[in-house]
C-alpha positions in Angstrom: -47.4 15.6 112.6 -48.9 12.5 114.1 -46.6 10.0 112.4 -45.7 7.8 115.4 -47.8 5.4 117.4 -50.3 7.0 119.8 -48.4 8.1 122.9 -45.1 7.0 121.3 -42.0 9.0 120.5 -41.8 11.5 117.7 -38.7 12.0 115.6 -38.7 15.7 116.3 -38.5 17.4 119.7 -41.9 18.3 121.3 -41.1 22.1 121.2 -38.3 22.8 118.8 -36.6 26.1 119.4 -35.7 28.2 116.4 -32.6 29.4 118.2 -30.9 26.1 118.5 -28.3 26.7 115.8 -30.6 27.1 112.8 -28.8 30.0 111.0 -31.9 30.9 109.0 -34.4 30.7 111.8 -36.8 33.4 112.7 -34.9 34.2 115.9 -31.6 34.5 114.0 -33.0 37.2 111.8 -32.1 40.8 112.7 -34.8 43.0 111.0 -37.2 45.0 113.2 -40.0 42.5 112.7 -38.0 39.5 113.8 -39.5 39.6 117.3 -43.0 39.5 115.8 -42.0 36.7 113.6 -40.6 34.7 116.5 -43.8 35.3 118.5 -45.9 34.1 115.5 -43.6 31.0 115.3 -43.8 30.2 119.0 -47.5 30.8 119.2 -48.0 28.6 116.2 -46.0 25.8 117.7 -48.0 26.2 120.9 -51.3 25.9 119.0 -50.0 22.9 117.1 -49.0 21.2 120.3 -52.5 21.9 121.8 -54.3 20.3 118.9 -55.3 23.3 116.9 -53.4 22.8 113.6 -55.6 25.0 111.4 -55.1 28.0 113.7 -51.4 27.2 114.0 -51.1 27.1 110.2 -52.6 30.6 109.9 -50.0 32.0 112.3 -47.2 30.0 110.8 -48.1 31.1 107.3 -47.7 34.7 108.4 -44.3 33.8 109.9 -43.2 32.0 106.7 -44.2 35.1 104.7 -41.9 37.2 106.9 -39.1 34.7 106.9 -39.5 32.6 103.7 -36.0 31.0 104.0 -36.5 29.8 107.6 -36.4 26.0 107.7 -37.8 25.9 111.2 -40.8 28.0 110.3 -41.4 26.1 107.0 -41.3 22.7 108.8 -43.7 23.8 111.5 -46.0 25.2 108.9 -45.9 21.9 106.9 -46.6 19.9 110.1 -49.6 22.2 110.9 -51.0 22.0 107.4 -50.6 18.2 107.4 -52.4 17.9 110.7 -55.2 20.2 109.4 -55.7 18.0 106.4 -54.1 20.5 104.0 -52.0 17.8 102.4 -51.1 19.5 99.1 -50.0 22.6 101.0 -48.0 20.5 103.4 -46.4 18.6 100.5 -45.3 22.0 98.9 -43.7 23.1 102.1 -42.0 19.8 102.9 -40.7 19.8 99.2 -39.2 23.2 99.7 -37.2 21.9 102.7 -36.2 18.7 100.8 -35.0 20.8 97.8 -32.8 22.9 100.1 -31.7 20.0 102.3 -32.1 16.6 100.7 -30.6 14.8 103.7 -33.3 16.0 106.1 -35.0 12.7 106.9 -38.0 14.3 108.6 -38.7 16.5 105.6 -38.5 13.4 103.3 -40.8 11.6 105.6 -43.3 14.4 105.8 -43.3 14.9 102.1 -43.8 11.2 101.6 -46.8 11.1 104.0 -48.3 14.2 102.4 -47.9 12.8 98.9 -49.6 9.6 100.0 -52.5 11.5 101.4 -52.9 13.5 98.1 -53.1 10.2 96.2 -49.6 9.8 94.8 -48.3 6.6 96.5 -45.5 6.2 93.8 -43.9 9.5 94.7 -44.6 9.0 98.3 -42.8 5.7 98.3 -39.7 7.4 96.9 -39.5 9.9 99.7 -40.5 7.5 102.4 -37.8 5.1 101.2 -35.2 7.8 101.5 -36.3 8.7 105.0 -36.3 5.0 106.1 -32.9 4.5 104.6 -31.5 7.6 106.5 -33.1 6.6 109.8 -33.9 2.8 109.7 -34.3 2.8 113.5 -37.5 4.9 113.3 -40.3 2.4 113.1 -42.9 4.9 111.9 -40.7 5.7 108.9 -40.5 2.0 107.9 -44.2 1.4 108.7 -45.3 4.2 106.5 -43.1 2.9 103.7 -44.5 -0.6 104.1 -48.1 0.8 104.0 -47.5 2.8 100.8 -45.8 -0.1 99.1 -48.8 -2.3 100.1 -51.1 0.3 98.4 -49.0 0.2 95.3 -49.1 -3.6 95.2 -52.9 -3.6 95.7 -53.4 -1.1 93.0 -51.2 -3.1 90.6 -53.1 -6.3 91.4 -56.4 -4.5 90.9 -55.3 -3.3 87.4 -54.2 -6.8 86.5 -57.5 -8.2 87.6 -59.4 -5.6 85.6 -57.3 -6.4 82.5 -58.3 -10.1 82.6 
């Protein structure tokens, strides 16, 4: 997801590995298809990193179908969907992560951005505020919150002006 400043740091590693202690990751699964799922995941991340989010989303959707409880796969899918402009789908996937792990600041942030893009700045502000409160040192979290709140103020002032 392109939430940071161009060329600036992201709040997630460039190439997160599903084996880094995520107990529900694709790599941690033992069924026979787990190698295929892991390959879909890593190929999807590679495509996402190379700027092909729609293609990445297709692969990651298949990985998510095989491992629906994997947070790593679900997050990568949501990021790909967001970058491909599939904001409602991204919001659904980020919401699944938030429901399972409300303290995941990145999922709160991603859900907030996706909701803002779907035209729901009120709900977006709630999730962005949570993300910014959890990680106030991440400027792109606070900038996104400030922008959504500005949208809410502008809409409120517009309604007041139309009522007069």
